[in-house]
C-alpha positions as CSV (number, residue, x, y, z in Angstrom):
1,N,177.2,57.0,150.7
2,Q,179.4,53.9,151.1
3,T,176.2,51.8,151.1
4,K,175.3,53.2,147.7
5,K,178.7,52.2,146.3
6,L,178.4,48.6,147.7
7,E,175.0,47.8,146.3
8,P,176.1,47.6,142.6
9,A,179.2,45.6,143.7
10,I,177.0,43.1,145.5
11,K,174.7,42.8,142.6
12,E,177.6,42.3,140.3
13,F,179.1,39.6,142.6
14,Q,175.7,37.8,142.7
15,S,175.4,37.9,139.0
16,S,179.0,36.6,138.5
17,M,178.3,33.7,140.9
18,N,175.1,32.8,139.0
19,E,176.9,33.0,135.6
20,A,179.7,30.8,136.9
21,A,177.0,28.3,138.2
22,K,175.4,28.2,134.7
23,S,178.7,27.7,132.9
24,M,179.7,24.8,135.3
25,V,176.4,23.0,134.8
26,N,176.4,23.5,131.1
27,A,180.0,22.3,130.5
28,K,180.0,19.3,128.3
29,E,183.1,17.7,129.8
30,A,183.3,18.1,133.5
31,N,186.9,19.0,134.4
32,L,186.6,18.4,138.1
33,K,189.8,20.2,139.0
34,E,188.7,23.3,137.2
35,I,185.3,23.2,138.9
36,V,186.9,22.8,142.3
37,S,189.2,25.8,141.5
38,Q,186.2,28.0,140.4
39,V,184.1,27.0,143.5
40,R,187.1,27.7,145.8
41,K,187.5,31.2,144.3
42,L,183.8,32.0,144.5
43,E,183.7,30.9,148.1
44,E,186.8,32.9,149.0
45,N,185.3,36.0,147.4
46,K,182.0,35.5,149.2
47,Q,183.8,35.1,152.5
48,R,185.8,38.3,152.0
49,V,182.6,40.3,151.3
50,E,180.8,38.7,154.2
51,A,183.8,39.5,156.5
52,L,183.0,43.1,155.9
53,G,179.6,42.5,157.5
54,I,177.7,42.3,154.2
55,V,175.4,39.3,153.8
56,I,175.4,38.0,150.3
57,G,172.1,36.5,149.3
58,G,171.0,35.1,146.0
59,T,173.6,32.3,145.9
60,E,171.0,29.6,145.7
61,E,171.6,29.1,142.0
62,L,175.3,28.5,142.6
63,N,174.6,26.0,145.4
64,S,172.0,24.2,143.2
65,A,174.5,24.0,140.3
66,I,177.3,22.6,142.4
67,G,174.8,20.2,144.0
68,Q,173.9,18.9,140.5
69,I,177.5,18.5,139.5
70,V,178.4,16.7,142.7
71,G,175.3,14.4,142.4
72,R,176.2,13.6,138.8
73,E,179.8,12.8,139.8
74,I,178.8,10.6,142.7
75,N,176.6,8.6,140.4
76,N,179.4,8.3,137.9
77,L,181.7,6.9,140.7
78,R,179.0,4.5,141.8
79,E,179.0,2.9,138.3
80,K,182.7,2.2,138.4
81,T,184.8,-0.5,139.9
82,L,186.5,1.2,142.8
83,T,189.4,0.4,145.1
84,E,188.8,0.3,148.8
85,N,190.3,3.8,149.2
86,Q,188.1,5.1,146.4
87,E,185.0,3.5,148.1
88,N,185.9,5.3,151.3
89,L,186.3,8.6,149.5
90,L,182.9,8.0,147.8
91,R,181.3,7.4,151.1
92,E,182.8,10.6,152.5
93,A,181.6,12.5,149.4
94,E,178.1,11.1,149.9
95,H,178.2,12.1,153.5
96,Y,179.2,15.7,152.7
97,F,176.7,15.7,149.8
98,S,173.9,14.8,152.3
99,L,175.0,17.8,154.5
100,E,175.0,20.0,151.4
101,D,178.7,20.6,151.9
102,Y,179.3,20.4,148.2
103,Y,182.8,21.8,148.2
104,S,184.1,19.0,150.6
105,A,182.2,16.4,148.6
106,L,183.7,17.7,145.3
107,E,187.2,17.5,146.9
108,R,186.7,13.8,147.8
109,I,185.3,13.0,144.3
110,V,188.4,14.6,142.7
111,E,190.7,12.7,145.0
112,A,188.9,9.4,144.3
113,S,189.0,10.1,140.5
114,Q,192.8,10.5,140.6
115,I,193.5,7.2,142.2
116,K,194.4,4.5,139.6
């Protein structure tokens, strides 16, 4: 009986993750802080559900969307004149990007973007 109650909740969670992914990719102006905040909330919610022993599939669209955003922002940083600290953060972001750890990469990008 509990399983029947969980199934719609899981489907709704997957749907909300995919909708969030679409809205992040389609945003005209990338507000990196807002994207990091949204990703953090989604990851926390996913971890809470998985802590209950429920495996959440269907998050590929979210990962793909975040990957696109991170790739775009890495390319944007590459085109700018960067300080040494920013270059180090860019290298770290590229490293995390290659590992598909998009959240960590995004954090480095935000940090590099805030340095004047």
